[in-house]
C-alpha positions as CSV (number, residue, x, y, z in Angstrom):
1,M,24.3,24.1,-4.3
2,R,23.8,27.3,-2.5
3,N,27.8,28.2,-2.4
4,E,27.0,27.4,-6.4
5,P,23.5,28.6,-7.5
6,E,24.2,28.2,-11.2
7,I,24.1,24.1,-10.7
8,I,20.5,24.3,-9.6
9,A,19.1,24.5,-13.1
10,G,21.1,21.0,-14.1
11,L,19.7,19.6,-10.7
12,L,16.3,20.1,-11.3
13,E,16.3,19.0,-15.0
14,Y,18.7,15.6,-14.0
15,Y,15.7,14.9,-11.0
16,K,13.0,15.3,-13.5
17,T,13.9,11.9,-15.2
18,N,15.8,10.2,-12.1
19,P,13.0,10.1,-9.4
20,V,15.0,7.6,-7.3
21,A,17.8,10.0,-6.9
22,F,15.7,12.7,-6.1
23,I,13.9,10.9,-3.3
24,N,17.4,9.4,-1.9
25,D,19.1,12.4,-2.1
26,W,16.2,14.7,-0.8
27,G,13.2,13.0,0.7
28,I,12.3,12.4,4.1
29,T,10.4,9.9,6.0
30,F,8.9,9.6,9.7
31,D,9.1,7.0,12.0
32,P,8.0,8.0,15.8
33,R,9.5,4.6,16.9
34,N,13.0,6.1,16.7
35,A,12.0,8.3,19.8
36,E,12.2,5.8,22.4
37,R,15.5,4.8,21.1
38,G,16.9,8.4,21.3
39,L,17.1,8.7,17.3
40,P,15.2,11.7,15.4
41,S,11.8,10.7,14.1
42,V,12.2,12.7,11.1
43,I,14.9,11.0,8.9
44,P,16.6,10.9,5.6
45,F,14.9,8.6,3.0
46,K,17.3,6.5,2.1
47,M,15.9,3.7,-0.1
48,F,16.9,-0.1,0.1
49,P,16.9,-1.9,-3.3
50,K,13.6,-3.3,-3.3
51,Q,12.0,0.3,-2.7
52,E,14.2,1.7,-5.5
53,E,12.8,-1.3,-7.9
54,F,9.2,-0.1,-7.0
55,I,10.0,3.6,-7.7
56,D,10.8,2.6,-11.3
57,W,8.0,0.3,-11.5
58,A,5.6,2.7,-10.6
59,V,6.8,5.5,-12.4
60,A,6.9,3.2,-15.8
61,K,3.3,2.2,-15.1
62,W,2.2,5.9,-15.3
63,R,4.4,6.7,-18.1
64,G,3.1,3.4,-20.2
65,S,-0.6,4.4,-19.2
66,N,-0.8,0.7,-17.4
67,D,-2.4,-0.2,-14.2
68,G,-0.5,-2.4,-11.5
69,L,-1.1,-4.3,-8.3
70,V,1.1,-4.0,-5.2
71,E,0.9,-7.2,-2.9
72,K,2.9,-6.2,0.7
73,S,3.8,-7.2,3.9
74,R,3.0,-4.5,6.8
75,D,5.5,-1.9,7.7
76,M,7.6,-1.7,4.1
77,G,7.4,1.9,3.7
78,I,4.8,1.7,0.7
79,S,2.7,4.7,1.7
80,W,5.9,6.7,1.9
81,L,7.0,5.6,-1.3
82,C,3.9,6.6,-2.8
83,V,3.9,10.0,-1.4
84,A,7.2,10.7,-2.5
85,I,6.4,9.4,-6.3
86,A,3.4,11.9,-6.0
87,V,5.6,15.0,-4.8
88,W,8.1,14.1,-7.4
89,M,5.6,14.2,-10.3
90,W,3.8,17.3,-8.9
91,L,7.1,19.3,-8.7
92,F,8.7,18.1,-12.1
93,H,5.7,17.4,-14.5
94,S,3.5,20.1,-15.2
95,G,-0.3,19.7,-15.3
96,T,-0.2,16.4,-13.9
97,V,-3.2,15.5,-11.2
98,I,-2.1,12.6,-8.8
99,G,-4.9,10.7,-6.8
100,F,-5.0,9.0,-3.7
101,G,-8.0,7.3,-2.3
102,S,-8.7,4.8,0.9
103,R,-11.6,3.5,2.4
104,K,-11.7,6.3,5.0
105,E,-11.2,9.9,4.5
106,E,-9.0,9.9,7.9
107,Y,-6.4,7.8,6.4
108,V,-6.2,10.2,3.6
109,D,-6.2,13.6,5.0
110,K,-6.8,14.2,9.1
111,L,-5.1,17.5,10.3
112,G,-1.9,16.5,12.6
113,D,-2.5,12.9,12.1
114,P,1.0,11.3,10.7
115,K,-1.0,8.0,9.6
116,S,-2.8,10.5,7.2
117,L,-1.3,10.4,3.2
118,F,-1.8,14.1,3.2
119,W,0.1,14.7,6.1
120,K,3.0,12.8,4.9
121,M,2.9,14.6,1.7
122,R,3.0,18.0,3.4
123,Q,6.0,16.9,5.4
124,F,7.9,15.6,2.5
125,I,7.4,19.0,0.9
126,A,8.0,21.1,4.0
127,F,11.8,19.2,4.4
128,L,12.8,20.2,0.8
129,P,15.3,22.6,0.0
130,K,13.5,26.0,-0.5
131,E,15.1,25.9,-4.0
132,F,13.1,23.1,-5.1
133,R,9.7,23.8,-3.7
134,P,7.6,25.9,-6.1
135,V,8.1,29.9,-6.4
136,G,5.4,31.4,-4.1
137,W,4.8,28.2,-2.1
138,D,2.3,28.6,0.8
139,E,1.3,25.5,2.8
140,R,-1.7,27.4,4.2
141,K,-2.7,28.4,0.8
142,Y,-2.0,25.6,-1.4
143,A,-2.4,22.5,0.9
144,P,-6.0,22.7,2.0
145,H,-7.9,19.7,3.2
146,M,-7.6,16.9,0.8
147,R,-5.8,18.4,-2.2
148,I,-1.9,19.9,-2.5
149,I,-1.7,22.5,-5.5
150,N,1.6,23.6,-7.1
151,P,1.2,27.1,-8.1
152,A,4.3,27.2,-10.4
153,N,3.1,24.7,-12.8
154,G,-0.4,23.7,-12.1
155,S,0.0,20.2,-11.0
156,T,-2.1,18.7,-8.2
157,I,-2.6,16.0,-5.7
158,V,-6.2,15.0,-4.9
159,G,-7.5,12.9,-2.3
160,E,-10.9,10.9,-2.0
161,A,-12.4,8.3,0.4
162,G,-14.8,5.6,0.6
163,D,-17.7,5.6,-2.2
164,N,-16.6,9.0,-3.6
165,I,-13.3,7.1,-4.9
166,G,-13.1,7.7,-8.6
167,R,-16.0,10.6,-8.7
168,G,-13.7,13.3,-8.8
169,N,-11.3,14.9,-11.7
170,R,-9.3,12.8,-14.1
171,T,-5.9,12.0,-12.9
172,S,-2.5,11.0,-14.4
173,V,-2.2,8.3,-11.9
174,Y,-4.3,6.8,-9.1
175,F,-3.2,5.2,-5.8
176,K,-5.7,3.1,-4.1
177,D,-4.4,2.8,-0.6
178,E,-5.3,-0.7,0.9
179,S,-7.7,-1.5,-1.8
180,A,-8.1,-5.4,-0.6
181,F,-10.7,-3.5,2.3
182,Y,-12.7,-1.5,0.1
183,E,-16.6,-2.2,1.1
184,R,-17.6,-1.8,-2.6
185,A,-14.7,-2.1,-4.6
186,E,-16.3,-3.0,-7.9
187,S,-18.2,0.5,-8.0
188,V,-14.8,2.1,-7.5
189,D,-12.9,0.2,-10.0
190,A,-15.8,1.2,-12.3
191,A,-15.6,4.7,-11.6
192,L,-11.9,5.0,-11.8
193,S,-11.9,3.2,-15.3
194,Q,-13.2,6.3,-16.7
195,T,-11.3,8.8,-15.0
196,S,-7.8,7.3,-14.9
197,N,-5.3,5.4,-17.1
198,C,-3.1,4.4,-14.5
199,K,-4.7,2.6,-11.2
200,L,-2.1,1.2,-8.6
201,D,-3.7,-1.0,-6.2
202,V,-1.7,-1.3,-3.2
203,S,-2.8,-3.6,-0.2
204,T,-2.1,-6.4,2.0
205,P,-4.4,-9.4,1.5
206,N,-7.8,-9.6,2.9
207,G,-9.0,-12.9,1.9
208,N,-9.8,-14.6,-1.6
209,G,-13.2,-13.4,-2.1
210,N,-13.0,-9.5,-3.3
211,P,-12.0,-7.9,-6.2
212,F,-8.2,-7.3,-5.1
213,F,-7.3,-11.0,-4.9
214,R,-9.5,-11.9,-8.4
215,K,-7.2,-9.1,-9.6
216,R,-4.0,-10.3,-8.4
217,H,-4.6,-13.8,-9.8
218,S,-6.2,-12.7,-13.2
219,G,-3.0,-12.8,-15.1
220,K,-4.3,-9.3,-16.6
221,V,-2.5,-7.0,-14.2
222,D,1.2,-6.4,-13.5
223,V,1.9,-7.4,-9.8
224,F,4.8,-6.1,-7.7
225,T,5.4,-8.1,-4.6
226,F,6.9,-6.7,-1.4
227,H,7.9,-9.4,0.7
228,W,9.2,-8.7,4.4
229,K,12.3,-10.6,3.3
230,D,13.1,-7.8,0.7
231,D,13.7,-5.5,3.7
232,P,17.1,-5.6,4.8
233,R,16.1,-4.5,8.1
234,K,14.3,-8.1,8.9
235,D,15.5,-11.2,9.5
236,E,14.5,-14.6,10.7
237,E,14.9,-13.5,14.3
238,W,12.5,-10.3,13.7
239,Y,9.8,-12.8,11.9
240,R,9.9,-15.3,14.8
241,K,9.4,-12.3,17.3
242,Q,6.3,-11.4,15.0
243,C,4.9,-14.9,15.3
244,D,5.2,-14.8,19.0
245,L,3.6,-11.4,19.3
246,L,0.7,-11.5,16.8
247,D,-2.3,-13.5,15.9
248,P,-1.4,-16.4,13.3
249,V,-3.9,-15.1,11.0
250,I,-2.4,-11.6,11.0
251,V,1.0,-12.9,10.7
252,A,-0.1,-15.2,7.6
253,Q,-2.1,-12.2,6.1
254,E,-0.1,-9.3,6.7
255,I,3.4,-10.4,6.9
256,D,3.5,-13.8,4.7
257,I,1.1,-12.4,2.2
258,D,-1.4,-15.3,2.4
259,Y,-4.9,-14.8,0.8
260,S,-6.2,-17.7,2.5
261,A,-5.3,-16.8,6.3
262,S,-8.8,-15.2,7.1
263,V,-11.1,-17.6,4.7
264,S,-13.3,-19.6,7.0
265,D,-14.5,-23.3,6.3
266,V,-11.5,-24.4,4.2
267,W,-10.5,-27.7,4.0
268,I,-6.8,-27.6,4.0
269,S,-5.1,-24.8,6.1
270,A,-2.6,-22.5,4.6
271,D,0.0,-23.5,6.9
272,L,-0.3,-26.8,5.9
273,V,0.8,-26.1,2.4
274,M,3.3,-23.5,3.3
275,E,4.8,-26.2,5.2
276,A,4.7,-28.5,2.3
277,Q,6.2,-25.7,0.1
278,R,9.4,-24.9,2.1
279,N,10.6,-28.5,2.1
280,K,13.2,-29.5,-0.7
281,P,13.1,-32.6,-2.6
282,A,16.0,-33.9,-0.6
283,D,13.8,-33.4,2.7
284,V,11.6,-36.0,1.5
285,D,11.3,-39.8,0.2
286,A,10.5,-40.2,-3.5
287,L,9.2,-43.9,-3.3
288,G,6.9,-46.0,-5.6
289,K,6.0,-44.9,-8.9
290,W,4.7,-41.5,-10.3
291,V,1.0,-40.8,-10.6
292,I,0.0,-38.1,-12.6
293,G,-2.8,-35.8,-12.5
294,V,-4.4,-34.1,-15.4
295,D,-7.1,-31.2,-14.8
296,A,-8.3,-30.1,-18.2
297,A,-9.6,-26.7,-19.0
298,H,-11.9,-25.3,-21.5
299,M,-10.6,-22.9,-24.0
300,G,-11.2,-19.5,-22.1
301,D,-8.9,-18.5,-19.0
302,D,-8.6,-21.3,-17.2
303,E,-5.6,-23.5,-17.0
304,S,-5.1,-27.0,-18.1
305,V,-2.7,-28.4,-15.5
306,I,-0.5,-31.5,-15.3
307,H,0.6,-32.7,-12.0
308,L,3.4,-35.4,-11.0
309,R,3.8,-36.9,-7.7
310,K,5.9,-39.6,-6.4
311,G,5.9,-40.6,-3.0
312,R,6.0,-37.4,-1.3
313,L,7.8,-35.5,-3.9
314,N,5.8,-33.4,-6.2
315,L,7.4,-31.5,-9.2
316,P,6.6,-28.3,-10.4
317,Q,3.0,-28.3,-12.5
318,V,3.0,-28.4,-16.1
319,I,0.4,-25.6,-17.2
320,R,-1.1,-25.0,-20.4
321,R,-3.3,-22.5,-21.6
322,Q,-5.6,-22.6,-24.8
323,A,-4.9,-26.5,-25.4
324,D,-7.6,-28.5,-27.0
325,G,-7.8,-32.2,-26.2
326,S,-5.0,-33.5,-28.5
327,Q,-2.5,-30.7,-27.2
328,L,-3.0,-31.3,-23.9
329,A,-2.5,-35.4,-24.4
330,G,0.5,-34.5,-26.5
331,A,1.9,-32.8,-23.3
332,V,0.9,-35.8,-21.0
333,I,3.0,-38.4,-23.1
334,E,5.9,-35.9,-23.4
335,Q,6.1,-36.1,-19.2
336,I,5.8,-40.0,-19.3
337,D,8.5,-40.5,-21.9
338,N,10.8,-37.7,-19.7
339,L,10.0,-39.8,-16.6
340,G,10.3,-43.4,-18.2
341,P,6.9,-45.2,-19.0
342,E,7.8,-48.2,-16.7
343,A,8.2,-45.6,-13.6
344,V,4.6,-44.3,-14.1
345,A,1.6,-45.9,-12.7
346,Y,-1.4,-43.9,-13.4
347,V,-2.2,-41.1,-15.4
348,I,-5.8,-39.8,-14.0
349,I,-8.0,-37.2,-15.9
350,E,-11.1,-36.0,-14.6
351,L,-14.2,-36.7,-17.1
352,D,-17.0,-34.3,-15.7
353,G,-15.7,-31.4,-17.7
354,P,-13.6,-31.0,-20.5
355,G,-11.0,-33.8,-19.9
356,T,-13.1,-36.6,-22.1
357,S,-11.0,-35.5,-25.5
358,C,-7.9,-35.7,-23.7
359,Y,-8.7,-39.0,-22.2
360,D,-9.9,-40.3,-25.5
361,H,-6.4,-39.4,-27.0
362,L,-4.3,-40.7,-24.7
363,K,-6.5,-44.2,-24.4
364,Q,-5.6,-44.5,-27.9
365,S,-1.8,-44.1,-27.5
366,K,0.9,-46.4,-26.7
367,Y,0.3,-45.7,-23.0
368,G,-3.3,-46.4,-23.1
369,S,-3.3,-48.8,-20.3
370,K,-1.9,-46.5,-17.8
371,I,-4.9,-44.0,-18.4
372,M,-7.7,-43.9,-15.8
373,G,-10.7,-41.8,-16.2
374,V,-12.3,-40.3,-13.0
375,H,-16.3,-39.0,-12.9
376,T,-15.4,-37.0,-9.3
377,G,-18.8,-36.5,-8.6
378,A,-19.8,-40.0,-8.5
379,R,-21.3,-41.3,-4.8
380,L,-19.3,-43.6,-2.7
381,S,-20.3,-46.0,0.2
382,D,-17.9,-45.5,2.8
383,D,-20.0,-43.4,5.0
384,R,-17.5,-40.8,5.3
385,N,-17.3,-39.0,1.7
386,Y,-20.2,-38.0,-0.3
387,N,-18.5,-38.4,-3.7
388,V,-15.0,-39.3,-5.2
389,R,-14.3,-35.4,-5.2
390,A,-14.6,-35.5,-1.3
391,K,-12.4,-38.6,-0.9
392,M,-9.8,-37.3,-3.0
393,W,-9.5,-34.2,-0.9
394,R,-9.7,-36.0,2.3
395,D,-6.7,-37.9,1.0
396,A,-4.7,-35.1,-0.2
397,K,-5.3,-33.5,3.3
398,Q,-4.2,-36.5,5.2
399,Y,-1.1,-36.7,3.0
400,L,0.1,-33.1,3.7
401,E,-0.7,-33.8,7.5
402,D,1.8,-37.0,7.2
403,K,4.8,-35.1,6.9
404,P,7.3,-34.2,5.3
405,V,6.3,-33.3,1.9
406,C,7.9,-31.5,-0.9
407,L,5.4,-29.2,-2.7
408,Y,6.3,-26.9,-5.5
409,D,6.6,-23.1,-4.1
410,D,4.0,-21.9,-6.3
411,S,1.7,-19.0,-4.6
412,E,-1.2,-19.7,-7.0
413,L,-1.2,-23.6,-6.1
414,R,-1.1,-22.5,-2.5
415,V,-3.9,-20.2,-2.7
416,Q,-6.0,-22.6,-4.4
417,L,-5.7,-25.5,-2.1
418,A,-6.2,-23.4,1.2
419,S,-9.4,-21.6,-0.3
420,V,-11.4,-24.7,-1.4
421,K,-14.2,-25.1,1.3
422,Y,-16.2,-27.8,2.8
423,K,-19.5,-28.7,4.3
424,Y,-21.5,-31.7,5.4
425,K,-24.3,-33.3,3.6
426,D,-26.3,-36.2,5.4
427,G,-23.3,-36.4,7.8
428,L,-20.7,-37.1,4.8
429,L,-17.9,-34.9,3.4
430,L,-18.9,-32.6,0.3
431,M,-16.3,-30.3,-0.9
432,Q,-17.2,-27.1,-2.6
433,S,-17.7,-27.7,-6.4
434,K,-15.5,-26.3,-9.3
435,K,-18.6,-24.1,-10.4
436,D,-19.1,-22.7,-6.9
437,Y,-15.5,-21.8,-6.6
438,K,-15.3,-20.1,-9.7
439,G,-18.7,-18.2,-9.2
440,L,-17.2,-16.6,-5.8
441,I,-13.3,-16.4,-7.0
442,H,-13.8,-16.1,-10.5
443,K,-11.3,-18.3,-11.4
444,S,-11.2,-22.4,-11.6
445,P,-9.1,-23.9,-8.8
446,D,-7.1,-26.0,-11.7
447,R,-3.8,-26.4,-9.9
448,A,-5.6,-27.5,-6.6
449,D,-7.6,-30.0,-8.5
450,A,-4.6,-31.4,-10.7
451,F,-2.8,-32.3,-7.3
452,V,-5.7,-33.7,-5.7
453,L,-6.5,-36.0,-8.8
454,T,-3.3,-38.0,-8.0
455,F,-5.4,-39.5,-5.1
456,A,-8.1,-40.6,-7.1
457,A,-6.9,-44.4,-7.9
458,Q,-7.9,-45.6,-4.4
459,A,-11.5,-44.0,-4.7
460,K,-14.1,-46.4,-5.9
461,P,-17.5,-45.2,-6.9
462,V,-21.0,-46.9,-6.6
463,S,-23.3,-47.8,-8.9
464,L,-26.8,-46.3,-9.2
465,R,-28.0,-49.8,-7.8
466,D,-26.0,-49.6,-4.9
467,I,-27.3,-45.8,-4.1
468,Y,-30.9,-46.6,-4.6
469,G,-31.1,-50.2,-4.1
470,L,-32.0,-51.5,-7.6
């Protein structure tokens, strides 16, 4: 380039629309762990495919003025990727304002601390060829605390922390670092909604009772998943080492991207569900007849779910949204036809909510004799379970513990099964109600309940006469 300076203008024009090429060609990253192996700590940023995919994804969000969410395993280089995008925008796109926020100021900018985002940005800029740095660039003058200014084109990178996030200038794009850990995430979201058209939440999970979890599973925000298996530097041996060194909760939450890892008082553990989801159909016995659980939804954002179970085998769930009773009944009949009517033992529908309409339609169909309605709130007299719902969940847990089980690998099903809580009332097991779960998570556990309903056939409620001695 320096031998042929006439190509510089063309290079600058090319990199303006090719951020992946710019980062691969000129970017640097920093890893102090290299020093112990006799390698340089500052190294060229040569991205692997998933990292390149993320660059294109994030830039597309900015160009389209759309929000996005990134769930990640630890140590995937996401901070450096966000820094690289910011510097690329700052260099090549005049007048842009790129925002960074984190729960603590020291994570955003702390002098001399490689952990801070702005230290990374200053390093990235410092290692660029002078031909790419802004004319007149002086780090001491144009990169003060929590701010990096491009004197040539007016672009700026700004930082904020804690409750101040979103209180500053309007931004072209805003990176929310580790946003699952914000103390007042709702107020941050409200502030940013008025100041930026593109907010990118980036975090490892932190349980399922926070806005990051709700946003991740809302279906309204595009999600980019950065799993450790996407990193060619990591393999099963690396994973086993992490399991040996780290607490199981940390492994589940920060490596396996498990939103249930830090949730207390849950009835079914995430490990139990994950083990079942790792099994293949050939690993289990599919004995007996099919039992179908149907969890019907209202016409809002909830899902109507059909779950098919035969012995230790569970098929992928059938999901319907905005389906009325007749439409859901038609979907159930289609599943019975596909399986073969003679192979189906029961179709079990919860009647405590909107399932009554579907139940009525199915009862009047040619398969009416196979249809079973269940009032899950009905009391039991078995001295162990408070009601039918508790008995179903107890049997579902026992089923998963009696290994092996093949459960379809669906992250939403896993999250729901491993986040419904329990307590004891009068010495009897009482599961968290749908209403209470939805009040906390802002989403109904429809997929979990459809699976659990397949265990309702053996749960027999008692009458009011039995309960009150009438």
